[in-house]
C-alpha positions in Angstrom: 67.7 -20.9 -43.2 69.4 -21.8 -40.0 66.4 -23.5 -37.9 66.6 -24.4 -34.5 64.3 -27.2 -32.7 64.0 -26.5 -28.6 62.2 -28.7 -26.1 61.9 -27.3 -22.5 61.9 -30.3 -20.3 60.6 -30.1 -16.2 61.9 -32.0 -13.4 60.7 -31.9 -10.0 62.0 -33.7 -6.8 61.8 -37.5 -6.4 58.2 -38.8 -6.1 59.1 -39.9 -2.5 59.4 -36.3 -1.7 56.5 -34.6 -3.6 56.5 -30.8 -4.4 57.0 -28.7 -1.6 56.3 -25.2 -0.9 58.7 -22.6 -2.8 58.7 -25.3 -5.8 57.8 -24.1 -9.4 54.9 -25.1 -10.2 54.4 -26.9 -13.9 51.7 -28.5 -15.5 53.3 -32.3 -15.3 57.3 -32.2 -14.3 58.9 -35.4 -14.1 60.0 -37.3 -10.9 63.9 -37.4 -10.9 63.2 -41.2 -9.8 60.9 -41.6 -13.6 62.2 -41.5 -17.1 59.6 -39.0 -18.0 58.8 -38.4 -21.8 62.1 -36.6 -23.0 63.5 -40.0 -24.5 60.5 -41.0 -26.4 60.3 -37.3 -27.8 63.6 -37.4 -28.9 63.8 -41.1 -30.7 61.0 -40.0 -32.7 63.1 -37.3 -34.5 64.5 -40.3 -36.3 61.3 -40.3 -38.7 62.0 -37.0 -40.0 63.7 -36.5 -43.2 64.7 -33.2 -42.8 67.5 -33.5 -40.4 69.2 -30.2 -40.8 68.8 -28.3 -37.8 70.6 -27.7 -34.4 68.3 -29.4 -31.1 67.9 -27.6 -27.9 67.4 -29.5 -24.5 66.2 -26.8 -21.6 66.4 -28.6 -18.7 65.0 -26.9 -15.8 64.2 -27.5 -12.2 61.2 -26.9 -10.0 63.6 -26.5 -6.8 67.6 -24.8 -6.8 68.3 -28.3 -4.5 68.0 -30.4 -7.4 69.3 -28.5 -10.0 72.5 -30.3 -10.1 70.7 -33.7 -10.4 68.4 -32.6 -12.8 71.3 -30.9 -15.6 72.6 -35.0 -14.9 69.7 -37.2 -15.4 68.7 -34.9 -18.3 72.4 -35.2 -20.5 72.1 -38.7 -19.6 69.0 -39.0 -21.1 70.0 -37.3 -24.3 73.3 -39.0 -24.4 71.4 -42.5 -24.4 68.8 -41.2 -26.8 71.2 -40.7 -29.5 69.6 -37.8 -31.0 70.5 -37.8 -34.7 70.9 -33.9 -34.9 73.8 -31.7 -33.2 72.0 -31.8 -30.0 73.4 -29.5 -26.8 71.5 -29.2 -23.1 71.5 -25.9 -21.8 70.3 -25.8 -17.7 71.1 -24.3 -14.6 75.0 -23.9 -14.5 75.5 -22.6 -17.9 73.3 -19.8 -17.4 74.4 -18.7 -14.2 78.2 -18.7 -16.8 76.5 -16.1 -19.3 75.7 -14.1 -16.0 79.3 -13.0 -15.4 79.4 -11.9 -19.2 76.3 -10.2 -19.9 74.0 -8.2 -18.4 70.6 -10.5 -18.6 67.1 -9.1 -17.2 66.5 -11.5 -15.0 62.5 -11.0 -15.0 62.9 -12.4 -18.9 65.3 -15.0 -18.8 65.3 -17.0 -16.2 65.0 -21.5 -15.7 62.2 -20.7 -14.0 58.1 -20.0 -14.6 57.1 -21.0 -17.8 57.4 -17.3 -19.7 61.2 -17.3 -18.7 62.0 -20.5 -19.8 59.8 -20.3 -23.1 62.0 -17.4 -23.1 65.3 -19.2 -22.7 64.0 -21.4 -25.9 64.2 -18.0 -27.8 67.4 -16.7 -26.4 70.0 -19.6 -27.0 68.7 -20.3 -30.5 69.9 -16.5 -31.1 73.3 -17.3 -29.6 73.3 -20.1 -32.2 72.5 -17.6 -34.8 69.1 -19.5 -36.1 67.0 -17.6 -38.6 63.5 -20.0 -37.4 63.2 -21.6 -33.6 60.4 -24.5 -33.9 59.1 -25.2 -30.2 58.3 -28.8 -29.2 57.2 -30.3 -26.0 58.8 -33.1 -24.6 55.5 -35.1 -23.8 55.1 -35.1 -28.3 56.1 -37.5 -30.7 56.6 -37.0 -34.2 54.6 -38.8 -36.8 54.8 -37.2 -39.8 58.2 -37.1 -41.6 58.0 -34.0 -43.5 56.9 -32.2 -40.1 60.8 -29.9 -40.4 59.6 -28.9 -44.3 56.3 -28.1 -43.4 57.4 -26.2 -40.7 59.1 -23.4 -42.7 56.7 -23.8 -45.5 55.1 -20.0 -45.8 57.4 -18.3 -44.0 58.3 -14.8 -45.1 55.4 -14.6 -47.7 52.8 -12.7 -47.4 48.6 -14.6 -46.5 45.6 -12.5 -45.9 47.8 -9.0 -46.4 50.4 -9.7 -43.6 53.9 -11.8 -43.7 53.9 -14.8 -42.2 56.8 -14.4 -39.7 54.8 -17.0 -36.9 52.9 -20.2 -37.3 51.2 -22.3 -35.2 50.5 -26.4 -35.8 48.0 -28.5 -33.5 48.1 -31.2 -31.6 47.1 -35.0 -32.3 45.2 -36.0 -29.1 46.4 -39.6 -27.9 43.1 -41.1 -28.7 43.2 -39.4 -32.2 41.3 -36.2 -33.8 42.1 -32.9 -32.3 39.3 -32.1 -30.3 39.6 -32.4 -26.7 37.6 -34.5 -24.7 37.0 -34.8 -20.7 34.0 -36.4 -18.9 30.8 -33.3 -18.6 30.5 -32.2 -14.7 28.2 -29.3 -13.9 30.3 -26.5 -13.6 32.1 -27.4 -17.1 28.9 -25.8 -18.3 29.6 -22.5 -16.9 33.5 -22.7 -17.0 33.2 -23.8 -21.0 37.0 -23.4 -21.5 37.3 -27.2 -23.1 33.8 -26.5 -25.2 34.8 -23.2 -26.5 38.2 -24.3 -27.2 36.8 -26.9 -29.0 34.8 -24.6 -31.0 38.0 -22.9 -31.9 39.4 -26.2 -33.3 36.7 -26.8 -35.3 36.8 -23.7 -37.1 40.6 -23.1 -37.3 41.8 -26.6 -37.5 38.9 -28.6 -39.4 38.5 -26.2 -42.5 40.1 -24.6 -44.8 42.2 -23.1 -46.3 45.6 -25.0 -45.4 47.2 -21.6 -43.6 44.9 -18.8 -41.9 45.2 -16.4 -38.9 44.5 -17.8 -36.0 43.4 -16.4 -32.4 45.2 -19.8 -30.3 48.6 -21.4 -30.7 49.8 -24.4 -28.8 52.8 -23.6 -27.6 54.7 -27.1 -28.4 54.0 -26.6 -31.6 54.6 -23.0 -32.7 57.6 -21.8 -35.5 59.2 -18.3 -35.2 60.8 -16.2 -37.5 63.9 -14.4 -36.2 62.2 -10.7 -37.0 59.6 -11.9 -34.4 61.7 -13.5 -31.7 64.4 -11.1 -31.4 61.7 -8.4 -30.9 59.1 -10.0 -28.8 59.1 -12.1 -25.2 57.2 -13.7 -23.4 55.3 -12.2 -21.0 56.8 -13.4 -17.6 53.5 -11.9 -15.4 52.0 -15.0 -17.2 51.7 -18.3 -15.4 50.2 -20.4 -17.5 48.6 -20.1 -21.3 51.9 -17.9 -22.2 51.6 -19.2 -25.6 48.3 -17.6 -26.3 50.0 -14.6 -24.5 53.0 -14.4 -26.9 50.2 -14.3 -29.8 48.6 -11.4 -28.0 52.0 -10.0 -27.7 52.6 -10.5 -31.1 49.6 -8.5 -32.3 50.5 -5.7 -30.3 54.0 -5.4 -32.1 51.9 -5.9 -35.4 52.1 -9.1 -35.9 50.0 -12.0 -36.8 50.3 -15.7 -36.4 48.9 -18.1 -38.8 47.8 -21.8 -37.7 48.8 -24.1 -40.7 45.9 -27.2 -40.9 48.9 -29.6 -42.1 51.4 -29.3 -39.3 50.5 -31.6 -36.4 52.1 -33.1 -33.9 50.7 -36.4 -31.4 50.9 -34.7 -27.9 50.6 -37.6 -24.9 50.7 -35.7 -21.8 51.1 -37.9 -18.2 48.3 -36.8 -15.8 48.1 -33.8 -14.4 49.8 -33.6 -10.7 47.9 -30.3 -9.4 43.9 -30.0 -7.9 41.6 -28.9 -10.9 41.2 -25.5 -8.5 45.2 -24.2 -8.8 44.7 -24.6 -12.4 41.5 -23.2 -12.4 43.2 -20.2 -10.4 45.9 -19.9 -12.6 43.7 -19.7 -15.6 41.6 -17.1 -13.8 44.5 -15.0 -13.2 45.7 -14.9 -16.7 42.5 -14.1 -18.4 42.1 -10.8 -15.7 45.3 -9.9 -16.7 45.2 -10.6 -20.4 41.9 -8.7 -20.9 43.3 -5.5 -18.8 46.4 -5.5 -21.2 44.0 -5.8 -24.7 42.1 -3.6 -23.2 44.7 -1.1 -23.0 46.0 -1.6 -26.6 43.0 -1.0 -28.2 42.3 -4.4 -28.9 38.7 -6.6 -28.6 37.9 -9.8 -26.7 36.0 -11.0 -29.9 39.1 -10.7 -31.7 40.0 -13.8 -30.1 36.9 -15.6 -30.4 35.6 -18.8 -30.1 38.7 -19.5 -27.7 40.2 -17.2 -25.4 37.8 -14.8 -26.9 34.6 -16.0 -24.6 37.2 -15.5 -21.2 38.0 -11.7 -22.1 35.1 -10.2 -21.7 33.6 -8.3 -18.6 31.4 -11.5 -17.8 34.6 -13.2 -16.5 34.2 -12.7 -13.0 30.6 -13.7 -12.8 31.7 -16.9 -14.7 34.2 -17.8 -12.5 31.2 -17.1 -9.6 29.0 -19.1 -11.0 31.3 -22.2 -11.8 32.8 -22.2 -8.6 30.0 -22.1 -6.4 29.2 -25.4 -8.6 32.8 -27.1 -8.3 33.0 -26.2 -5.1 29.5 -28.1 -4.2 31.3 -30.7 -6.2 34.4 -31.2 -3.8 32.3 -31.1 -0.7 29.8 -33.8 -1.6 33.4 -35.7 -2.2 34.1 -35.2 0.9 37.2 -32.4 -0.2 36.5 -29.4 2.3 39.9 -27.4 1.6 39.3 -27.6 -1.9 35.9 -26.6 -1.7 37.5 -23.5 0.6 40.0 -23.3 -2.2 37.3 -22.9 -5.0 35.7 -20.0 -3.4 38.6 -18.3 -2.6 39.3 -18.0 -6.6 35.8 -15.9 -6.5 37.7 -13.6 -4.1 40.8 -13.2 -6.8 38.8 -12.2 -9.7 36.3 -10.1 -8.4 40.0 -8.3 -6.5 41.3 -8.4 -10.0 45.0 -7.6 -8.9 45.6 -6.1 -12.2 42.9 -3.0 -12.3 43.6 0.2 -12.8 47.5 -1.1 -13.8 49.8 -0.1 -16.6 50.2 -3.6 -17.7 50.3 -2.9 -21.0 53.1 -0.4 -20.2 55.0 -2.7 -17.8 54.5 -4.9 -20.8 56.4 -2.8 -23.7 59.2 -1.9 -21.1 59.9 -5.3 -20.5 59.9 -5.9 -24.6 62.7 -2.6 -24.8 64.8 -4.5 -22.8 64.7 -7.6 -24.6 65.6 -5.9 -28.2 68.3 -4.5 -26.8 69.9 -7.6 -25.1 68.9 -9.3 -28.5 70.7 -6.7 -30.1 73.8 -7.4 -27.6 73.9 -11.1 -28.3 74.0 -10.0 -31.9 76.6 -7.9 -31.9 78.6 -10.4 -29.0 77.6 -13.8 -31.0 81.0 -15.2 -31.4 82.3 -14.2 -28.2 79.4 -15.5 -26.2 78.7 -18.5 -28.3 82.2 -20.1 -26.8 79.9 -20.0 -23.2 77.9 -22.5 -24.7 78.1 -26.2 -23.4 79.5 -28.5 -26.1 77.3 -30.5 -28.6 76.4 -33.9 -26.6 78.0 -36.9 -28.6 
């Protein structure tokens, strides 16, 4: 069984420049003048007992202006980290080299946006001939020496009447345990995503059996068999929460995700630079979109309870309105008038619902068909295309 571990890493302009209009938005991209968390993640691989895999680093820049510097920076970090497995860095110049030799659906496959980058995390391993892809993030560290053995355990077996072809592990939080912690604020009583996530974690992580079907998945601790990743792409219409959306896409295609209660990794994220109203807006948009998609697929919100099901019901707009009013009031008491205005703009977005009546499922299925054809072409031309890959770093 050929395995590839993939770590996407996101890089931004130097700290003094900050984010500029037109730059891609990610939770916590590393400024070019900082070292970030990638080296720490790579060094932690040394603890693993099973080193029979290829490591792929996908390097993405927030702006075309810094692509070359990002490639140089990431290659330098990887080289100095001395990973104990064959490793290659794939970045913007590498993708351009392939664009001249194979027809790539750029809406699905690029180095801008979470979903297209996640698709890169599947496409490059497919070029390598991987049977299994293990998705990891660069703000995590391995603490379990047997992580890799557990990652592939149960793959291909039947559980609850379904073959296990997609698995999820979970995160150990910086302070220990798997539950999320945040100081309570009044708006959180309405927009209760943290509470609902913790409810889901208690049910699926906190109790047996070891492996079971799950309504959520952690994108930084997921395992996909080639039967799944060659057929199902991440949906580029999703700008946040692409991991759980991928689970929905898998279910639409007849596959299920299973959570493994023994597959954990430590999550040590840096602070998120973007304001709360912006992150909330991205959640609102993706929940509106996903609700439309599952409705058109004949699935139900309760299939995803407690989370994300609580945000896929018909009362979503009302939750947005009530929570936004409380959050806007909080901003105003802090003297942040523009943040308050942007928060109330989220209410308009929710009620206008840009996805209402759109054939979002049909659009995604058309993209899925493009993905399958492209992955089949890679299969046929693998030996030719592999020669375009960058060499493994020493």
